N, C-alpha and C positions, 0 to 999 in steps of 0.2 A: 606439419603445420597445424593439424588438429590439436596436438599437444601444446603447441605454442600459444594458440588462441585461448585454450583453457587456462594456461598459466597467466596470461595477461588478465583474464577475468578475475582469477583468484587474487592476483596482486592488487587489482582495483578494490576488491572487497576488503582487503587488509588496510588499504589506504583510507577508505571511507568508514572504517569501523568507528563506532561511537566513542570508544575509549580514547581514540585519537582526536576526533572532531569536537566532541562536546566540551572538553576543557579549553578549547580555543574560543568558545562562544560564551561559556559560563564559568564564573569563579566566585570564591567566597573567601574573604579575609577580614578579620576583626569584626565578625558578626554582620558584615555587609555582603549581600549577594549581588554580584554585578552581572548584568545581562546586556551586553553591548554598551549603550550609553545610559541605561537605566540602572540605578542603584537602590537596593531595597534594604533598609535597616531591619534585620530580623528581630531585634530586641524591641521594636515598636509594636509587635503583635503579641497577643495573648496566647494564641494557639496556631499551630501549623497543620494544615490538612493537605495530604498528597493524594491525587487521583491519577493513576498511570494506566493507560489503555493502549493496546496494540502490540504488534510484533516486536517492537523495540522497547517495550515498557520495562522489561527486566534490566537490561543494561543501563537504561536511563535512570532508573531508581538506584541501582548499584553505584553509578558514578556520582549521582547527587548525594547519596549517603556519605561517600568519601569526601565530599566538598564541605560538609557541614559538621566538622568535628566538635564545635562548641554547642551544637544542638542536633545530635544524631537522630536518625529516624526512629530509634527506639523511644524517643520522647514525643513523637507525633501523637496528638490527641486521638486522631482517627485517620484512617486512610484506606485506599483500595488499590490493588494491583490486579489487572486482568490481562492475561497474555496466554500464550500456548505453553503447556507443560510447566505451569507454575507450581511453586512449592510453598505451602503455608508456613514452613519453618524457616524460611530464608530471612525475612525482615520482620522483626518484632514491632508490633504496632500497626502493621498493615494487614488487612484482610486480603488474602490472596485467592485468586480464582483462575481456573483453567478454562478460559473462554473458548468458544467454538469458532472455527473458520473453515470455509466461507459462510457457514450457516450458524446461527446462534444455537447454543446448547443450554443445558440446565444452569451451568455456571455463568453463562452470559447474562441470563436474566437475574440470577442471584447477585451478581456483581453490580448491576444497575440499581437494584434495591438497596444494596449496602452503600453505594456511592451517594444516592439521593438522601438516605438517612443521615449520613455523615455531613453532607453539605447543608441540610436544613438546620443543623445546629450551629452553623457558622454565622458570626456577626460582623459588624463593621470593624471590630478590633482584631479580627482574625485574618490570616493569610492562607489562601488556597493556591497550591502549585499543581498545575495539570501537566502531565507528560504524555503527549499524544503521538501516535504513529499509525501507519496503515494497518488495517486489520481490526482496528478498534471498533469499527461499525458493528461487526458481528460478535465481537468478544464482550460487548457490554450493551445491553438492549432492554428496553421496556416499551411495550406498545403504548400508544398515546391514550388509549382508554380501555377499560375492562372488557368492552365488547369484543376487542381483538384478542383472541386466545393466543397463548404462546405457540401452539401448533399452527395457527393461522399466520402468525408472524414468521415462523420458520418457512412455511410454504411460500410466503411473499418473497423471502430471500432467494429461495430456489428458483422462482420464476425470473426474478430480476437478474440474477447472476448468469443464467444460462441463455437468455433470449437475445443477446447481442447488443444491448444498450451500452452506452458509454458509462464510465464511472461517475461522471457528473450527473447524467440522467438518472442513474440508479440512486445516487445520493439525494437528489431533489426529492424523490419519492420517499426514501427512508427517513429523511429529516422530518417530513410532515406527518409521518405515521408513528413517530417515536416520542416518548416522554423525555428523552435526554438529548436528542440530537438537534442540530440547527439552532444552537444557542440556549436550549432549554435547561441544560445542566447549569449554566451560568445563572439562569433565573432562580434555580433552587438555592444557589449559594449567595445570591444578593442579600445584603449589601457588603459582603466580605471583599477584601482586596484580592483580586484574582489575576494570576499570571500563568500564561500558557507557553510551554516550550514544545515545539513539534518538529517531527521529521516528516517531510512532505513526500507523499506518494501520488500526488495529483498533478494535473497540468499546470503550467505557469499561470500565475495570477488568480488561482482559485484555492487559497489556503483554507478557506472555510469548509472545504470538502475532505480534509484529513480527518479520518474517523467520523465522517459526516458532521464535522464542525460542532461538537457539543458545547463549545465555549465561545463561539464566534457568531457575529451577525450573519444572517442568511439572506442571500440575494435572490433566491428562487421563491416561487409562489405556488399556491394551490392550483392556480390556473395552469402553470407550467406542468405540474404533475399530471393533471387531467389530459393535457395535450400529448404528453409523452406516452401515457398509458394507451390512449386511443390510437396514436400513430403506430405503436408496437403491437396493436391488437390484443392487449392484455386484459381489458376491462372484464370480459366474460370469463377469463381464466383466474381472476383474483378470488380469494376466499370471500364468501358471501358477506361476512362481517365488514371487510374492508370495502367491498363494492357498495354496500349500503351507505357507508359513511360518505363516500363521494356522491352517491345519488341523492342523498339527503342534504348535501351541502354542510356537513358537520365536521369536516376536516379543518382543524384550527390552523391559523397562520402562525408562522415562526417569528421570533423577534428579529427586527431589522436594524440596520445601521442607525445610530443615534438613540437607540432604546436606552432607557435609564439603567437597565440591568448591566450594561457594559461600561458604565461611567467610571468604574474603578478597575477596569481590565486592561491588560496589555498582552501582546503576543510576540513570540520570538522564534524564528525559524532556525533550526540547527543544521539542516542538510536538505538538499533538493535533488531531484533527478538530473538536473543540469550539472550539478556538482559531480555526480557519479560519471556522467558521460564525458565531462572534461577530464576527470581523473584517468579514465580509460584511454582517452585520446593522448594524454601525456605519456602513458606507458607505451602506446603504439609508436609515438614519435621517437621514443628512445631506441626503437628498433631500426630507425633510419628509413622507415617506409614513407612513401608519399601518402598523405592522409587528407581525407575530407570528413569533417564532422557534420552530420545531417540531423538536425533536431526538428525537422518539419513534419514528422509523422504525427498525425492527429488521432484522437481516440475513436473517431467515427470512420477511419479508413478501414477497408476490408483487408483480409489476409493477402489476397491476390494483389491488391494495389500496393501494399507495403513491400512485398517481395519484388515485384516488377520495378518499383521506384528505386529501391536500394541497389538492385542488380544493375539497373541502367546507370546509376551513379558510378558504380564500380567500373563498368565498361567504358564510360566516358573518361574516367581517370586513367584507365589502361591505355587508351588511345593517346592521351596527353603525355604518358611516360612509358613508351614501349620498352619492353625488356626489363622493366624494374618492378619491384614489389609495391603494390598500391593497396590502400585500405580505406574502408568507410566505417565510421563509428556512428551508431544511431542509438537513441534512447527513447523512453516513453512506452506507451502501450497502444493497442488498436483493438477494433471490434473483432471478436472471435466467438461466434455462437457455438454452443455445444451441439453437435449433430448426432452423436451416438453415446453409448454408455461405456466407452473404453476409458483407459487411463492416459492422462496427458494434460497439457495446458497450452497456453498461447505461445510460449517460447518454442516448445518442441514442435508445435504445429507449423510455426514459421520455418524452422529448419527443414521439416518434412516437405513443405511446399517448395523449398529451394532444391531438394535432392535431384529431381529429374532435370531441373533447369541448369544445374552446374555439372551434370554428368559428363565425364571424360575431359573436363577442363581443369586447369591449374587454379582452382578456386576453392576456398574453404569458408565456412560460415559458422558462427556461434551465436546463439541467442539464449539468454538465461536471466532469471529473476534475481534481483539483489537480496530478496528475502530468503533465497535458497529453496523455495517451494514453487513448482510450476503446476498450477491447476490442482487436480486430485492425485498427482503422482509424487513420489518421494524425491524426484530430481529437481534441480534448479533450472535445467534446460538441456541443450544438446549441441553437438558439433557435427558437421558433415563436410565432405570434400568431393572431388570429382570421382572418387572410387566408390562412394557410398551406394549409388544405385546398383552398380554391378555386384557389390557384396550383398546387398539386400536381396536381389533376385536369386543369387546363388543360395541364399538361406531360405528361399520360399516366401519372401516378404513382398507384398504389393503396396507401394506407396499410396496409390489412389484408393484402394480398399481400406487401408489403414486410416486414411483421412476421413473416409465416410463413417468409420466407427469411432472417430475421435480417440484413436488408440495410439497416438504418436509415441507415448512412453515405451510401450512394448516393442515398437519398431527399433528405437535407438538402444534400448536395453539389450536386445538380442545382438545388435552390432557392437556393443561395448562402447557406445558413443554418447552416453548420457553424461551430463555434468552434475556431479553429486557433491554437495557441500553440507547438507543438513541445514536446519534453520539458522540463519545468520545473526538474529537479533537486530536486524536492520530492515529497511524497506523503502527504497527510492526507485520503484518501478523496474523496468527491464532494460537490459543492455544488449545490443547487437553489434557484432563485428564481422565484416566481410573482407576477405583478402584475396587478391589475385597476384600471380607471379609468372 
């Protein structure tokens, strides 16, 4: 069953791959770029600028290049691609950067400088295409003011990512302390025509948080940031440069809905976490299993709450269909503070939490990230079943001690139960699959 769950996950990754999804949402014929009901006459613009940020930036640019035969990307006046493991030789005309994740690196800051420089030259007769996906927040960054050093900016990311805040709370803060996030990249490109294509890795109804929303109106406020920081006990842990900005009331507000900078902007979603969960559910149903799809997990839920909730769902389904195979599909993310200095991430932590709770039972659990990377480990996630605890104890592995060290990857790696995909070039949050028989 562990192998079956992994195959179902891999099948889902194939089905939601951007080379399959993007052509269904975007097309180009006769010099007209069609995005849903929007039609853009490319010949009406003097220059085309492309800014691609995030884990899916490379395939998005590659697919777009194949759609524009009459105006290939080699003809782009200027452009920026910032993703992981980028290659400057791939796309002529695009400055390529190997941005950092989950923390910004040298290329992250360099890519932001390059993007702002390119956008400042855009005018009302130019078209800017943004290709955004999760991970773009750290892969392209510039602090809001020179007072915040790059080192302080990186320290801010380290605090935010490991303290247990939700992605929305993290992004509220990142937006207000960045020169490009929260709509500020669009400010730099105004008055150009601006079109954003994005792959969502955020909760429903919050698209402006993809890559921290560099091209979208921001609904959060400086007051929200201060409240989040105080509630999390972070104010005294912030770098002095950032703490002083808040104390002096000098954190500028982001552009909001209705701002003039968005007057010639439009936004188009290519893929969502709900799409991924539905695709996995379709594959599960093809197995003939009784299925419940549960998308109720919220970003502020704890690890214990998520595991108990989903296992309870599975037990209820078992009672309704005795003697038959039942399954629960879940998507999204949850709060998972880093407690130790081990290797692992949210997905392997979830499966580790399940190990003692499913011991000796005909149950199997998979949790994995659609980006192929779980936390600071090389795995996408892990699988476990009713034999996992016994096998772990026999190998000298203690689930509780492993959890305290945040070392879930080592645990599943030694059992041979990690899910390894490598970076997928996609990012629509996590998928979880629980099965009982």
